[in-house]
Backbone as CSV, one residue per row, in Angstrom:
resi,resn,N_x,N_y,N_z,CA_x,CA_y,CA_z,C_x,C_y,C_z
1,UNK,89.650,86.887,107.560,90.267,88.079,108.128,89.445,89.305,107.746
2,UNK,89.090,90.103,108.737,88.296,91.295,108.474,89.187,92.426,107.977
3,UNK,88.594,93.594,107.754,89.256,94.640,107.002,90.268,95.425,107.823
4,UNK,91.518,95.292,107.412,92.607,96.104,107.942,93.186,96.867,106.759
5,UNK,93.142,98.190,106.821,93.527,99.000,105.680,95.039,99.117,105.533
6,UNK,95.706,99.429,106.628,97.145,99.663,106.565,97.790,99.330,107.907
7,UNK,99.082,99.038,107.845,99.924,99.010,109.031,101.063,99.990,108.776
8,UNK,101.203,100.968,109.659,102.205,102.018,109.487,103.250,101.872,110.588
9,UNK,104.508,101.763,110.210,105.592,101.610,111.173,106.553,102.785,111.048
10,UNK,106.693,103.536,112.128,107.704,104.583,112.224,108.737,104.128,113.251
11,UNK,110.029,104.286,112.939,111.045,103.737,113.828,112.364,104.485,113.690
12,UNK,113.204,104.339,114.682,114.613,104.690,114.584,115.409,103.790,115.521
13,UNK,116.676,103.569,115.168,117.556,102.765,116.005,117.338,101.276,115.895
14,UNK,116.547,100.814,114.936,116.336,99.385,114.744,117.280,98.875,113.655
15,UNK,117.719,97.644,113.808,118.598,97.042,112.809,117.786,96.615,111.592
16,UNK,118.490,96.403,110.489,117.823,95.942,109.274,117.132,94.608,109.507
17,UNK,117.772,93.719,110.274,117.185,92.416,110.552,115.905,92.529,111.366
18,UNK,115.859,93.450,112.327,114.664,93.642,113.146,113.499,94.170,112.316
19,UNK,113.793,95.123,111.447,112.741,95.661,110.575,112.249,94.597,109.611
20,UNK,113.146,93.810,109.072,112.746,92.750,108.138,111.879,91.707,108.845
21,UNK,112.191,91.406,110.090,111.390,90.432,110.846,109.957,90.924,111.023
22,UNK,109.804,92.198,111.382,108.461,92.767,111.547,107.751,92.848,110.206
23,UNK,108.469,93.271,109.173,107.861,93.400,107.841,107.398,92.049,107.318
24,UNK,108.186,91.013,107.542,107.796,89.674,107.089,106.567,89.175,107.829
25,UNK,106.448,89.529,109.102,105.278,89.114,109.878,104.000,89.697,109.294
26,UNK,104.071,90.948,108.818,102.892,91.637,108.303,102.912,91.772,106.782
27,UNK,103.592,90.871,106.102,103.785,90.992,104.659,102.486,90.855,103.864
28,UNK,101.460,90.260,104.448,100.195,90.084,103.736,99.286,91.311,103.829
29,UNK,99.756,92.355,104.514,98.983,93.580,104.664,99.687,94.716,103.934
30,UNK,98.958,95.792,103.712,99.588,96.984,103.159,100.435,97.616,104.262
31,UNK,101.725,97.635,104.049,102.659,98.066,105.085,103.414,99.308,104.630
32,UNK,103.409,100.327,105.481,104.176,101.555,105.227,105.223,101.665,106.329
33,UNK,106.498,101.742,105.936,107.591,101.766,106.899,108.435,103.004,106.695
34,UNK,108.660,103.760,107.769,109.402,105.004,107.695,110.385,105.105,108.856
35,UNK,111.617,105.510,108.540,112.608,105.767,109.575,112.540,107.238,109.964
36,UNK,112.420,107.515,111.233,112.249,108.879,111.713,113.489,109.318,112.484
37,UNK,113.509,110.586,112.899,114.654,111.153,113.580,114.843,110.548,114.967
38,UNK,116.090,110.306,115.334,116.392,109.654,116.602,116.179,110.592,117.788
39,UNK,115.698,109.994,118.882,115.549,110.697,120.153,116.597,110.149,121.116
40,UNK,117.422,111.026,121.690,118.551,110.574,122.476,118.218,109.911,123.783
41,UNK,116.973,109.983,124.260,116.624,109.421,125.564,116.580,107.901,125.556
42,UNK,116.315,107.300,124.397,116.208,105.846,124.280,117.184,105.346,123.220
43,UNK,117.494,104.054,123.315,118.358,103.444,122.305,117.628,103.293,120.983
44,UNK,116.320,103.004,121.059,115.527,102.796,119.848,114.080,103.192,120.107
45,UNK,113.358,103.332,119.034,111.935,103.671,119.114,111.188,102.954,118.002
46,UNK,110.011,102.452,118.332,109.143,101.896,117.301,107.703,102.275,117.593
47,UNK,107.051,102.806,116.596,105.639,103.175,116.678,104.905,102.450,115.556
48,UNK,103.913,101.670,115.916,103.160,100.917,114.915,101.682,101.282,114.999
49,UNK,101.109,101.607,113.859,99.706,102.010,113.788,98.928,101.028,112.920
50,UNK,97.846,100.512,113.473,96.956,99.615,112.746,95.716,100.423,112.354
51,UNK,95.495,100.586,111.065,94.359,101.353,110.560,93.314,100.364,110.073
52,UNK,92.172,100.349,110.768,91.183,99.299,110.490,89.783,99.869,110.346
53,UNK,88.887,99.024,109.845,87.477,99.373,109.763,86.885,99.388,111.168
54,UNK,86.188,100.473,111.502,85.683,100.654,112.857,84.651,99.604,113.265
55,UNK,84.021,98.956,112.308,82.993,97.967,112.637,83.585,96.616,113.024
56,UNK,84.882,96.445,112.835,85.518,95.164,113.116,86.407,95.254,114.346
57,UNK,86.316,94.267,115.210,87.182,94.214,116.380,88.634,94.014,115.954
58,UNK,89.550,94.514,116.773,90.959,94.495,116.414,91.466,93.087,116.133
59,UNK,91.128,92.141,116.986,91.656,90.796,116.813,90.874,89.979,115.784
60,UNK,89.923,90.599,115.111,89.367,90.038,113.889,90.131,90.530,112.672
61,UNK,90.920,91.590,112.866,91.736,92.142,111.780,93.159,91.594,111.824
62,UNK,93.671,91.439,113.025,94.981,90.816,113.253,94.758,89.600,114.138
63,UNK,95.189,88.429,113.674,94.964,87.224,114.479,95.756,87.303,115.780
64,UNK,95.234,86.655,116.797,95.900,86.674,118.099,97.262,85.984,118.012
65,UNK,97.387,84.981,117.152,98.681,84.313,116.976,99.720,85.268,116.407
66,UNK,99.316,86.033,115.410,100.236,86.997,114.800,100.587,88.098,115.798
67,UNK,99.611,88.531,116.580,99.873,89.542,117.602,100.885,89.023,118.634
68,UNK,100.735,87.787,119.075,101.649,87.224,120.058,103.072,87.116,119.515
69,UNK,103.199,86.792,118.243,104.525,86.762,117.618,105.126,88.169,117.613
70,UNK,104.302,89.152,117.297,104.762,90.538,117.289,105.226,90.963,118.682
71,UNK,104.467,90.593,119.707,104.842,90.919,121.087,106.192,90.306,121.436
72,UNK,106.414,89.064,121.027,107.698,88.412,121.299,108.845,89.132,120.588
73,UNK,108.598,89.585,119.369,109.621,90.344,118.635,109.980,91.620,119.383
74,UNK,108.961,92.334,119.853,109.195,93.590,120.582,109.953,93.330,121.878
75,UNK,109.602,92.276,122.594,110.304,91.955,123.846,111.772,91.640,123.574
76,UNK,112.056,90.945,122.487,113.439,90.619,122.144,114.229,91.861,121.748
77,UNK,113.578,92.778,121.026,114.251,94.027,120.665,114.601,94.806,121.930
78,UNK,113.632,94.886,122.850,113.884,95.597,124.102,115.028,94.946,124.882
79,UNK,115.084,93.629,124.912,116.137,92.925,125.650,117.508,93.271,125.093
80,UNK,117.596,93.415,123.777,118.881,93.769,123.171,119.304,95.190,123.518
81,UNK,118.350,96.063,123.809,118.673,97.456,124.113,119.090,97.647,125.571
82,UNK,118.744,96.682,126.421,119.124,96.768,127.827,118.530,97.985,128.506
83,UNK,119.288,98.580,129.399,118.793,99.717,130.175,118.696,100.999,129.356
84,UNK,119.274,100.988,128.156,119.142,102.166,127.296,117.711,102.315,126.796
85,UNK,116.984,101.230,126.759,115.547,101.307,126.551,115.056,101.316,125.117
86,UNK,113.799,100.915,124.993,113.044,100.958,123.736,111.736,101.678,124.012
87,UNK,111.500,102.762,123.311,110.206,103.437,123.433,109.255,102.800,122.430
88,UNK,108.115,102.351,122.932,107.186,101.563,122.122,105.807,102.194,122.168
89,UNK,105.217,102.350,121.005,103.873,102.924,120.924,103.030,102.107,119.956
90,UNK,101.829,101.788,120.388,100.847,101.112,119.539,99.654,102.035,119.352
91,UNK,99.239,102.219,118.110,98.074,103.041,117.797,97.068,102.190,117.032
92,UNK,95.839,102.176,117.503,94.745,101.514,116.779,93.810,102.601,116.287
93,UNK,93.746,102.748,114.984,92.955,103.809,114.370,91.734,103.214,113.690
94,UNK,90.561,103.642,114.136,89.308,103.198,113.535,88.866,104.185,112.461
95,UNK,88.532,103.651,111.294,88.076,104.470,110.165,86.773,103.911,109.620
96,UNK,86.093,104.713,108.826,85.015,104.182,107.997,85.194,104.722,106.592
97,UNK,84.582,104.045,105.635,84.757,104.360,104.227,83.635,105.262,103.741
98,UNK,83.999,106.253,102.955,82.997,107.159,102.405,83.290,107.400,100.935
99,UNK,82.328,107.044,100.072,82.486,107.308,98.646,81.623,108.476,98.193
100,UNK,80.988,109.173,99.153,80.159,110.322,98.813,78.827,109.947,98.202
101,UNK,78.489,108.656,98.209,77.276,108.220,97.520,76.545,107.148,98.323
102,UNK,76.684,107.226,99.668,76.006,106.297,100.568,76.505,104.867,100.442
103,UNK,77.682,104.657,99.797,78.253,103.331,99.709,79.515,103.301,100.541
104,UNK,79.754,102.192,101.249,80.879,102.133,102.161,81.596,100.793,102.025
105,UNK,82.009,100.478,100.787,82.694,99.233,100.526,83.751,99.476,99.465
106,UNK,84.988,99.147,99.771,86.075,99.402,98.833,85.920,98.614,97.541
107,UNK,85.098,97.585,97.513,84.914,96.774,96.320,83.747,97.251,95.453
108,UNK,83.076,98.322,95.866,81.938,98.823,95.111,82.379,99.494,93.822
109,UNK,81.614,99.250,92.744,81.823,99.905,91.466,80.485,100.468,90.996
110,UNK,80.541,101.459,90.075,79.301,102.001,89.540,79.465,102.290,88.055
111,UNK,78.333,102.291,87.331,78.380,102.594,85.906,78.780,104.037,85.690
112,UNK,79.723,104.256,84.759,80.187,105.604,84.489,79.502,106.221,83.287
113,UNK,78.972,105.384,82.387,78.257,105.906,81.230,77.312,104.857,80.689
114,UNK,76.621,105.184,79.602,75.565,104.304,79.104,76.095,103.079,78.371
115,UNK,77.378,103.059,77.964,77.883,101.910,77.217,78.347,100.768,78.107
116,UNK,78.117,100.904,79.390,78.405,99.802,80.305,79.793,99.816,80.887
117,UNK,80.627,100.764,80.468,81.957,100.849,81.072,81.837,101.222,82.541
118,UNK,82.759,100.714,83.331,82.728,100.978,84.762,84.037,101.621,85.209
119,UNK,83.961,102.396,86.256,85.161,102.947,86.857,85.083,102.739,88.364
120,UNK,86.236,102.675,88.969,86.272,102.436,90.408,85.838,103.680,91.160
121,UNK,85.007,103.464,92.181,84.548,104.568,93.014,85.712,105.038,93.884
122,UNK,85.909,106.346,93.966,86.945,106.881,94.840,86.464,106.834,96.285
123,UNK,87.253,106.186,97.126,86.887,105.985,98.517,87.761,106.860,99.404
124,UNK,87.153,107.530,100.353,87.881,108.305,101.345,87.728,107.617,102.695
125,UNK,88.852,107.454,103.380,88.810,106.916,104.726,88.683,108.060,105.712
126,UNK,87.650,108.030,106.515,87.420,109.065,107.517,87.755,108.502,108.894
127,UNK,88.584,109.215,109.629,89.037,108.758,110.934,87.962,109.006,111.984
128,UNK,87.745,108.007,112.806,86.707,108.075,113.829,87.298,108.052,115.240
129,UNK,88.250,107.160,115.477,88.744,106.977,116.839,90.190,106.475,116.809
130,UNK,90.980,106.967,117.759,92.339,106.462,117.943,92.547,106.044,119.395
131,UNK,93.124,104.861,119.565,93.509,104.361,120.878,95.017,104.192,120.866
132,UNK,95.709,104.839,121.807,97.170,104.869,121.804,97.705,104.273,123.108
133,UNK,98.659,103.360,122.963,99.363,102.788,124.105,100.818,103.241,124.038
134,UNK,101.305,103.872,125.100,102.676,104.378,125.149,103.424,103.649,126.255
135,UNK,104.518,102.977,125.885,105.298,102.200,126.850,106.747,102.647,126.784
136,UNK,107.235,103.230,127.889,108.591,103.741,127.911,109.428,103.220,129.054
137,UNK,108.979,102.172,129.735,109.720,101.621,130.866,111.053,101.036,130.384
138,UNK,112.136,101.402,131.057,113.457,100.943,130.633,113.875,99.639,131.302
139,UNK,113.274,99.326,132.442,113.569,98.043,133.095,112.878,96.926,132.326
140,UNK,113.622,95.847,132.053,113.108,94.787,131.181,111.807,94.173,131.687
141,UNK,111.753,93.814,132.983,110.561,93.136,133.503,109.337,94.042,133.449
142,UNK,109.514,95.338,133.715,108.397,96.277,133.654,107.906,96.440,132.223
143,UNK,108.851,96.508,131.294,108.483,96.623,129.877,107.698,95.391,129.436
144,UNK,108.176,94.223,129.809,107.521,92.979,129.406,106.104,92.903,129.969
145,UNK,105.934,93.279,131.229,104.589,93.282,131.816,103.652,94.169,130.999
146,UNK,104.152,95.341,130.639,103.323,96.282,129.898,102.928,95.773,128.527
147,UNK,103.886,95.283,127.777,103.596,94.864,126.411,102.697,93.625,126.392
148,UNK,102.851,92.755,127.398,102.012,91.554,127.449,100.574,91.880,127.829
149,UNK,100.348,92.983,128.516,99.002,93.327,128.970,98.252,94.236,127.999
150,UNK,98.873,94.570,126.898,98.155,95.356,125.882,96.984,94.550,125.324
151,UNK,97.201,93.264,125.113,96.170,92.409,124.523,94.875,92.446,125.316
152,UNK,94.950,92.189,126.613,93.726,92.147,127.410,93.102,93.526,127.532
153,UNK,93.932,94.565,127.519,93.397,95.928,127.579,92.617,96.258,126.316
154,UNK,93.135,95.852,125.170,92.403,96.054,123.911,91.052,95.355,123.974
155,UNK,91.044,94.133,124.463,89.793,93.373,124.548,88.812,94.046,125.504
156,UNK,89.309,94.536,126.636,88.430,95.201,127.600,87.869,96.505,127.046
157,UNK,88.720,97.268,126.353,88.265,98.523,125.761,87.215,98.254,124.695
158,UNK,87.456,97.252,123.871,86.502,96.902,122.819,85.155,96.524,123.417
159,UNK,85.185,95.722,124.470,83.943,95.321,125.133,83.222,96.524,125.722
160,UNK,83.990,97.442,126.303,83.379,98.637,126.896,82.722,99.495,125.832
161,UNK,83.379,99.673,124.692,82.795,100.462,123.613,81.518,99.800,123.096
162,UNK,81.578,98.489,122.910,80.430,97.780,122.357,79.221,97.815,123.287
163,UNK,79.471,97.817,124.596,78.365,97.733,125.551,77.919,99.083,126.099
164,UNK,78.880,99.958,126.363,78.555,101.153,127.146,78.812,102.476,126.457
165,UNK,79.669,102.500,125.464,80.059,103.766,124.849,79.453,103.910,123.466
166,UNK,78.149,103.869,123.382,77.485,103.983,122.096,77.212,105.451,121.803
167,UNK,77.647,105.900,120.622,77.509,107.297,120.241,76.709,107.408,118.952
168,UNK,76.015,108.502,118.813,75.382,108.862,117.562,76.118,110.067,116.991
169,UNK,76.136,110.194,115.652,76.732,111.348,115.010,75.615,112.179,114.396
170,UNK,75.457,113.393,114.859,74.370,114.232,114.370,74.726,114.859,113.043
171,UNK,73.739,115.473,112.374,73.980,116.136,111.103,74.923,117.318,111.264
172,UNK,75.065,117.838,112.476,75.973,118.952,112.731,77.378,118.455,113.048
173,UNK,77.619,117.138,112.817,78.941,116.553,113.007,79.410,116.608,114.458
174,UNK,78.496,116.383,115.373,78.860,116.313,116.780,78.470,114.950,117.320
175,UNK,79.147,114.517,118.372,78.865,113.233,118.989,77.892,113.413,120.137
176,UNK,76.870,112.577,120.173,75.857,112.638,121.231,75.786,111.268,121.884
177,UNK,75.992,111.215,123.187,75.937,109.942,123.907,74.504,109.448,123.967
178,UNK,74.314,108.182,123.631,72.987,107.586,123.732,72.579,107.484,125.190
179,UNK,71.322,107.769,125.458,70.840,107.675,126.831,69.921,106.478,127.035
180,UNK,69.267,106.037,125.974,68.351,104.906,126.103,68.490,104.004,124.898
181,UNK,67.865,102.827,125.017,67.805,101.927,123.881,68.963,100.947,123.875
182,UNK,68.762,99.811,123.189,69.776,98.770,123.142,70.324,98.566,121.743
183,UNK,70.015,99.455,120.830,70.465,99.327,119.456,71.985,99.372,119.392
184,UNK,72.596,98.458,118.660,74.050,98.390,118.620,74.622,99.575,117.873
185,UNK,75.914,99.854,118.168,76.557,100.995,117.512,76.601,100.817,116.004
186,UNK,76.946,99.605,115.539,77.099,99.391,114.107,75.829,99.722,113.340
187,UNK,74.677,99.447,113.930,73.424,99.687,113.240,73.089,101.162,113.167
188,UNK,73.808,101.997,113.923,73.508,103.426,113.946,74.303,104.221,112.925
189,UNK,75.270,103.603,112.255,76.139,104.359,111.375,75.874,104.060,109.910
190,UNK,74.641,103.666,109.598,74.288,103.361,108.219,74.012,104.624,107.417
191,UNK,73.467,105.614,108.050,73.089,106.836,107.351,74.315,107.633,106.953
192,UNK,74.330,108.073,105.685,75.447,108.879,105.203,75.538,110.196,105.961
193,UNK,74.433,110.790,106.292,74.454,112.057,107.019,75.053,111.871,108.403
194,UNK,74.797,110.717,109.022,75.374,110.450,110.334,76.849,110.090,110.219
195,UNK,77.235,109.557,109.057,78.611,109.128,108.853,79.576,110.309,108.768
196,UNK,79.135,111.375,108.091,80.038,112.497,107.839,80.371,113.224,109.143
197,UNK,81.610,113.527,109.322,82.002,114.289,110.501,83.356,114.936,110.256
198,UNK,83.701,115.903,111.065,84.973,116.591,110.941,86.076,115.787,111.608
199,UNK,87.275,115.858,111.049,88.398,115.134,111.633,88.707,115.627,113.045
200,UNK,88.375,116.871,113.316,88.642,117.419,114.642,87.774,116.757,115.712
201,UNK,86.762,116.005,115.285,85.873,115.346,116.232,86.315,113.914,116.546
202,UNK,87.481,113.528,116.089,87.944,112.169,116.330,88.066,111.907,117.830
203,UNK,87.660,110.721,118.242,87.796,110.316,119.636,89.234,109.851,119.872
204,UNK,89.859,110.349,120.922,91.248,110.029,121.210,91.369,109.498,122.633
205,UNK,91.979,108.317,122.766,92.187,107.692,124.066,93.660,107.304,124.177
206,UNK,94.355,107.829,125.183,95.776,107.554,125.379,95.956,106.806,126.691
207,UNK,96.713,105.700,126.640,96.935,104.874,127.819,98.429,104.747,128.105
208,UNK,98.768,104.763,129.394,100.134,104.509,129.840,100.095,103.363,130.838
209,UNK,101.231,102.681,130.979,101.253,101.496,131.828,101.672,101.849,133.247
210,UNK,100.834,101.448,134.206,101.118,101.612,135.630,101.732,100.309,136.117
211,UNK,103.039,100.297,136.310,103.725,99.063,136.673,103.330,98.569,138.060
212,UNK,103.095,99.482,138.997,102.739,99.074,140.359,101.409,98.324,140.395
213,UNK,100.437,98.833,139.642,99.122,98.193,139.600,98.996,97.181,138.468
214,UNK,100.011,97.163,137.605,100.051,96.249,136.461,98.838,96.411,135.551
215,UNK,98.478,97.650,135.315,97.352,97.936,134.429,97.705,99.090,133.505
216,UNK,97.005,99.129,132.378,97.068,100.273,131.488,95.982,101.243,131.920
217,UNK,96.350,102.500,132.123,95.378,103.478,132.610,95.339,104.677,131.668
218,UNK,94.198,105.363,131.596,94.087,106.542,130.726,95.036,107.636,131.181
219,UNK,95.644,108.296,130.220,96.548,109.395,130.536,95.766,110.644,130.926
């Protein structure tokens, strides 16, 4: 299993049993669960954010089997809510690690003094990209179509980024689209100077489900 830093769940209107089912599914990961203020338009709301290493594909961080179980849980929750609806949001957040010393591994240690004692390097996670899926369809069949098609959309987006959306990060913390060359994105982010960037430069992609065309489309 590749590097997944956290799973963050914000919710309201879910039963204790529903939350426990989701928590048990992701019990092997660092899980943060928070109940938020209720919105009267829907019976319930759940927002789940997967915070992962940007160099790893999503389904290398979460197995497809575990994802399918999660999808079934969400469909069952929606079915219990009926026409009152479940607002569902999935966020995939890509980060990279920065220790301020050209090292990018949470397991890295360094000598702190001459007697050989060691201390853990402080690691900062810097946000690079967020992909958001928002599903608010109240009709059961439309909701199910949407949630089932998130998987293939994630795979298509990942393939598009890997093949066509290669970016460089300049020393001025700006993104520059590559125009030539076949060098992979991962090989371009080794330099610490290229790694550093402002949070305001995060790439943001928001998708909503078009039930008529049965596709997720950019908002």
